[in-house]
C-alpha positions in Angstrom: 32.2 61.0 21.5 34.7 58.4 22.6 37.5 59.9 24.7 41.1 59.0 24.1 43.1 58.3 27.2 46.5 59.9 27.1 49.0 59.5 29.9 50.6 62.4 31.8 53.9 62.0 30.0 52.2 62.5 26.6 50.1 65.4 28.0 53.2 67.2 29.1 55.1 66.5 25.9 52.3 67.6 23.6 51.0 70.6 25.4 53.3 72.9 23.5 53.6 70.8 20.4 52.4 73.5 18.0 55.2 75.8 19.0 58.0 73.3 19.3 58.0 71.2 16.1 61.3 71.4 14.2 60.5 69.9 10.8 60.5 71.4 7.3 58.3 74.5 6.9 57.2 74.3 10.5 60.7 75.6 11.4 59.5 79.0 10.3 57.9 80.9 13.2 54.6 82.5 11.9 54.5 86.2 12.3 51.6 85.9 14.8 53.1 83.0 16.8 55.7 82.8 19.5 57.6 79.9 21.1 57.0 79.5 24.9 60.4 81.0 25.6 59.7 84.0 23.4 56.3 84.5 24.8 57.5 84.4 28.4 60.3 87.0 28.1 58.5 89.9 29.7 55.7 90.9 32.0 53.2 91.1 29.2 54.0 87.5 28.2 53.8 86.3 31.8 50.5 88.1 32.3 49.0 86.4 29.2 50.3 83.0 30.4 48.8 83.4 33.9 45.5 84.3 32.3 45.7 80.9 30.5 46.5 79.2 33.8 43.4 80.7 35.4 41.3 79.7 32.4 42.5 76.1 32.8 40.9 76.0 36.3 37.5 76.4 34.6 37.9 73.0 32.8 35.0 70.6 33.3 37.5 68.1 34.7 38.6 70.6 37.4 36.5 73.4 39.1 34.2 73.6 36.0 32.4 70.5 37.2 34.2 67.5 38.6 35.8 69.0 41.7 32.7 70.6 43.2 30.2 67.9 42.1 32.3 65.0 43.5 33.0 66.8 46.8 29.3 66.7 47.7 28.0 63.6 45.8 30.6 61.2 47.2 29.6 62.4 50.7 26.1 62.9 52.1 24.9 66.2 50.7 23.5 65.2 47.3 22.3 62.2 45.2 21.8 61.2 41.6 18.1 60.8 40.6 16.8 57.7 38.7 16.2 59.5 35.4 19.7 60.7 34.8 22.1 61.4 32.0 24.6 58.7 33.2 27.1 61.1 34.8 28.8 60.5 38.1 27.0 57.2 38.7 30.3 55.4 39.4 31.4 58.0 41.9 28.0 58.0 43.7 28.0 54.2 43.9 31.7 53.9 44.8 32.4 51.5 41.9 35.4 53.3 40.5 38.1 51.3 38.7 41.6 52.2 37.7 40.2 52.8 34.2 37.7 55.4 35.4 37.4 58.3 33.0 36.7 61.0 35.5 39.7 60.0 37.7 41.9 60.2 34.5 40.4 63.5 33.3 41.0 65.2 36.7 44.5 63.9 36.9 45.4 65.1 33.4 43.8 68.5 33.6 45.4 69.2 37.0 48.8 68.3 35.7 48.3 70.4 32.6 47.5 73.3 34.9 50.6 72.6 37.0 52.7 72.5 33.8 51.4 75.9 32.8 52.2 77.3 36.2 55.7 75.8 36.0 56.4 77.6 32.7 55.6 80.9 34.4 57.5 80.2 37.5 60.6 79.1 35.6 60.5 82.0 33.2 63.7 84.1 33.4 61.9 87.4 33.9 63.1 89.2 37.0 61.9 92.8 36.8 59.6 94.3 39.4 56.4 93.4 37.7 57.2 89.7 37.4 57.1 88.9 41.1 53.3 89.3 41.6 52.5 87.5 38.4 54.7 84.6 39.4 53.0 84.7 42.8 49.7 83.9 41.1 51.3 81.0 39.3 52.6 79.7 42.6 49.2 80.0 44.1 47.5 78.2 41.2 50.1 75.4 41.4 49.5 75.0 45.1 45.7 74.9 44.6 46.0 72.1 42.0 48.3 70.1 44.1 46.0 70.6 47.1 43.1 69.1 45.1 45.3 66.3 43.7 46.6 65.2 47.1 43.1 65.1 48.5 41.7 63.1 45.6 44.4 60.5 45.1 46.0 60.0 48.5 45.3 59.5 52.2 44.7 62.6 54.3 47.7 64.1 56.0 45.9 63.6 59.3 45.9 59.8 58.6 49.4 59.1 57.4 51.8 61.9 56.1 54.2 59.2 55.0 51.8 57.5 52.7 52.1 57.7 49.0 50.9 61.0 47.6 51.1 62.2 44.0 54.1 63.0 41.8 55.7 66.4 42.3 56.7 68.1 39.1 57.9 71.6 39.8 59.7 72.3 36.5 58.5 71.8 33.0 60.0 68.6 31.7 58.1 66.7 28.9 60.2 63.6 29.4 59.8 63.2 33.2 58.6 59.8 34.5 57.9 60.7 38.2 57.2 58.3 41.0 54.7 59.3 43.7 56.1 61.6 46.4 54.8 61.2 50.0 51.8 63.0 51.3 54.1 65.1 53.5 56.4 66.0 50.6 53.4 67.2 48.6 52.0 69.3 51.4 55.5 70.7 52.1 55.6 71.9 48.5 52.1 73.4 48.7 53.1 75.4 51.8 56.3 76.4 50.2 54.4 77.6 47.0 52.0 79.7 49.1 54.6 81.2 51.4 56.7 82.0 48.3 53.6 83.7 46.7 53.2 85.8 49.9 56.6 87.3 49.5 55.5 89.3 46.4 51.7 89.1 46.6 49.5 90.6 43.9 47.4 93.6 44.9 43.6 92.8 45.2 41.8 94.0 42.0 38.8 91.6 42.0 37.8 88.1 43.2 38.8 86.4 39.9 42.5 86.7 40.7 44.6 85.5 43.6 45.8 88.3 45.9 47.6 88.5 49.2 44.7 87.5 51.5 43.1 84.9 49.3 46.5 83.2 49.2 46.7 83.5 53.0 43.2 82.1 53.3 44.1 79.1 51.1 47.2 78.6 53.2 45.0 78.6 56.3 42.9 75.8 54.8 46.0 73.8 53.9 47.2 74.0 57.4 43.8 72.9 58.7 43.9 69.8 56.4 47.4 69.1 57.8 46.1 69.3 61.4 48.4 72.2 62.0 45.8 74.2 64.0 48.2 76.8 65.3 49.3 78.0 61.9 45.8 77.6 60.5 44.4 79.8 63.2 47.2 82.4 62.7 46.6 82.7 59.0 42.8 82.8 59.3 42.8 85.4 62.0 45.1 87.6 60.0 42.7 87.5 57.1 39.7 88.3 59.3 41.4 91.2 61.0 43.5 92.8 58.3 42.1 91.9 54.8 39.2 94.3 54.6 36.9 91.5 53.4 33.4 91.4 55.0 30.8 88.6 55.2 27.8 88.9 53.0 24.9 89.9 55.2 21.7 87.9 55.7 19.7 90.6 53.8 22.1 90.4 50.8 22.5 86.6 50.7 20.2 85.8 47.8 21.4 88.7 45.8 25.0 87.6 46.4 24.3 84.2 44.8 22.2 85.7 42.0 25.2 87.9 40.9 27.1 86.0 38.1 30.1 88.4 38.0 33.3 88.7 40.0 33.5 91.2 42.9 35.8 94.2 43.5 34.1 95.3 46.8 35.7 92.6 49.1 32.3 91.2 50.1 32.6 87.5 50.9 34.3 86.2 47.8 38.0 85.9 48.1 38.8 83.9 45.1 36.6 82.5 42.3 37.0 81.3 38.8 35.4 83.6 36.2 32.8 82.2 33.8 31.3 85.0 31.7 29.1 85.1 28.6 32.0 84.1 26.4 34.3 82.0 28.6 32.1 79.2 30.1 31.4 75.5 29.8 28.0 75.9 28.2 25.6 73.0 28.9 28.4 71.1 30.7 28.6 73.8 33.4 28.6 72.3 36.9 25.5 74.3 37.9 23.6 72.6 35.2 24.0 69.3 37.0 21.6 70.7 39.6 19.2 73.0 37.6 18.8 74.5 34.2 20.8 71.8 32.5 21.1 68.1 33.1 19.2 68.4 36.4 20.6 65.0 37.5 21.6 65.8 41.1 19.5 67.0 44.1 20.0 68.0 47.7 19.5 65.3 50.2 16.5 65.8 52.5 18.9 65.1 55.4 20.9 68.2 54.5 17.8 70.3 53.9 16.5 69.4 57.4 19.6 70.7 59.1 18.6 74.4 58.3 16.2 76.2 60.5 13.3 78.1 59.0 15.1 81.4 59.7 18.4 80.4 58.1 18.9 82.3 54.9 21.0 79.4 53.4 17.8 77.4 53.1 16.7 79.7 50.3 19.1 78.1 47.8 17.1 74.9 47.9 13.6 74.7 46.6 11.0 72.0 47.2 10.0 70.4 43.9 10.3 67.1 42.0 13.0 65.2 40.1 12.7 64.7 36.4 11.0 61.4 37.1 8.5 62.9 39.4 9.8 62.1 42.9 9.7 64.7 45.7 13.0 66.5 45.9 14.9 69.6 46.9 16.3 71.4 43.9 19.6 73.2 44.3 19.2 76.8 43.2 22.5 78.1 44.7 23.8 78.8 41.1 20.8 80.4 39.4 22.6 81.5 36.2 23.2 78.1 34.7 20.6 78.8 32.0 21.8 82.4 31.3 24.5 83.6 28.9 26.6 85.0 31.8 27.0 82.0 34.0 27.8 81.6 37.6 31.4 82.1 38.7 32.8 79.2 40.6 33.5 80.0 44.2 36.8 78.6 45.5 37.4 80.5 48.7 34.9 82.6 50.7 35.4 84.6 53.9 32.8 82.5 55.6 35.1 79.5 55.3 38.0 81.5 56.8 35.7 82.2 59.8 35.0 78.5 60.1 38.7 77.7 59.8 39.4 80.2 62.6 36.7 78.6 64.8 37.9 75.0 64.3 41.6 75.9 64.7 40.9 78.0 67.8 38.9 75.4 69.6 41.6 73.3 71.3 43.2 76.3 73.1 40.5 79.0 73.2 36.9 78.0 73.3 35.7 81.6 73.6 37.4 82.6 70.3 36.1 79.5 68.6 32.5 80.4 69.7 33.0 84.0 68.6 34.2 83.2 65.2 31.4 80.7 64.6 28.7 83.0 66.0 29.9 86.0 64.0 29.2 83.9 60.9 25.9 82.6 62.2 24.6 86.1 62.9 24.7 86.7 59.1 23.2 83.3 58.3 20.5 82.8 60.9 19.7 86.1 62.7 17.2 84.4 64.9 19.7 81.9 66.2 20.9 82.8 69.7 24.4 81.5 69.1 26.4 78.5 70.0 27.4 78.0 73.7 28.7 74.5 73.3 32.3 73.4 74.2 34.7 70.6 73.6 33.6 67.8 71.2 30.1 69.2 71.0 31.4 72.5 69.7 33.7 70.7 67.3 30.7 68.9 65.9 28.8 72.2 65.6 31.6 73.7 63.6 31.8 70.7 61.3 28.0 70.8 60.7 28.2 74.5 60.0 30.9 73.9 57.4 28.5 71.3 55.8 25.7 73.9 55.7 27.7 76.9 54.7 29.8 75.2 51.9 27.1 72.9 50.6 27.3 72.3 46.8 30.8 73.9 46.7 32.7 70.6 46.9 34.2 70.4 50.4 32.1 68.0 52.4 33.7 64.8 51.2 37.2 66.1 51.9 36.2 67.3 55.3 34.9 63.9 56.2 38.1 62.3 55.0 40.5 64.6 56.9 38.4 64.1 60.0 38.3 60.4 59.4 34.5 60.3 59.8 32.1 57.8 58.3 29.9 59.0 55.4 26.3 58.3 56.4 23.7 58.8 53.7 20.0 59.0 54.2 17.3 57.6 52.0 15.7 59.8 49.3 12.8 58.6 47.2 14.1 59.6 43.8 17.7 58.5 44.3 19.4 55.7 42.3 20.2 52.7 44.5 23.6 52.9 46.2 23.7 49.3 47.3 26.3 48.7 50.0 27.4 52.4 50.0 24.8 54.2 52.1 27.3 54.1 55.0 30.9 54.3 54.0 33.2 53.9 57.0 36.7 55.4 57.3 38.9 54.0 56.0 37.5 52.5 52.8 39.7 52.0 49.8 37.3 53.7 47.4 37.3 56.9 49.4 40.6 57.5 47.5 40.6 57.7 43.7 42.7 55.3 41.6 45.9 56.4 40.0 44.8 56.3 36.3 45.6 53.0 34.6 47.2 54.7 31.6 49.7 56.3 34.0 50.5 53.0 35.6 51.1 51.5 32.1 53.1 54.4 30.7 55.4 55.1 33.7 57.5 52.3 35.2 58.3 54.4 38.2 54.6 54.6 39.3 53.7 51.1 38.1 53.9 49.5 41.6 52.3 52.5 43.4 48.6 52.0 42.7 46.2 52.8 45.6 44.8 49.8 47.5 41.6 48.3 46.1 42.3 49.0 42.4 
């Protein structure tokens, strides 16, 4: 089906069209329909709205597929095989143009989610129950801006004064925003998360933001800003006080086999729920690897990083691509073919340990080693532990991030924030990536284009396209 490209201004204006028309018989409010203002007048309305905001995160253009797939495919963890369905070829080959459909879909879906969060935040409900619900909306908005700024702008660690993405913090269907700076966007993200921590939701299960998942996300944001002191402080507080525990080596396979959310505080701090009713069907991100399109495979270079005693090696199986080439099949998300599909992991305690290790390193090598080795004890029980220091330990931490978070969409953004070259290896069944087996930093195409329809629709952003597009 041909997709119709709609600019952000139209997305915002039409998102509530059904409840805002003012013509003829449509003036009459149906007995089972409410305007947004009516719907958001009490805690029940806010709660319903925030459920919708969570559901939006599951969109194929967001965490439902594009975010996690691109984060590994545009780096060095995965590749597209020759007999494929035509998806993500442009991203893998770094041939994006300003008219790229995936860049547009991610942009629109993220701003749609931001708009939904804005509605909740702006609602004039101020009773005791509203605070935690609004805190969830602040966290969702922060999460989406965090993804947008890393997709469409230079890393904070490169140039905080560079052009970022437009900040829209109140619902306004007629806004024509220019791009804010990277620093301004990160300042808003930090503000949203610290605001959320003033009235944090109580932990119920991993499918909702709560105090320590918000704090863990804030630690990650600080890490991406290069603010290691605050990143370390947030991460250590989560580790010491949250009550969350790492999944053990013996439970690792069962952990990934479980399609449901968790209420036991084991490993998963925040994930997006995909159950038997609410899921993306055949378009689920896990199906890109196995039990679906089966287009994408783990690189042999990634597979070879794991020792034989590392439990994480179990989520890759030796096999063949659809066209018959030897390959390693990603089985980390084994429920792609089931009715109850895999939830989408956004933040795990293991990453918080890795953040604590990286952020501790400049001032306390012992702490950095301890945080890293605590995780390694549950991943590779035969490993004696890291004793490296300085830049060698930094490299070890980055490599463990690659191994721990593989296929969860972080590798590309880690390489960008660290300003490291992407070095891909050869895999026999991969489509050619001519000229893009090594992608140095900086390279223009390591940043997505501002969608062309936005450039055409908004005169304030018309002269603010990213270089190379």
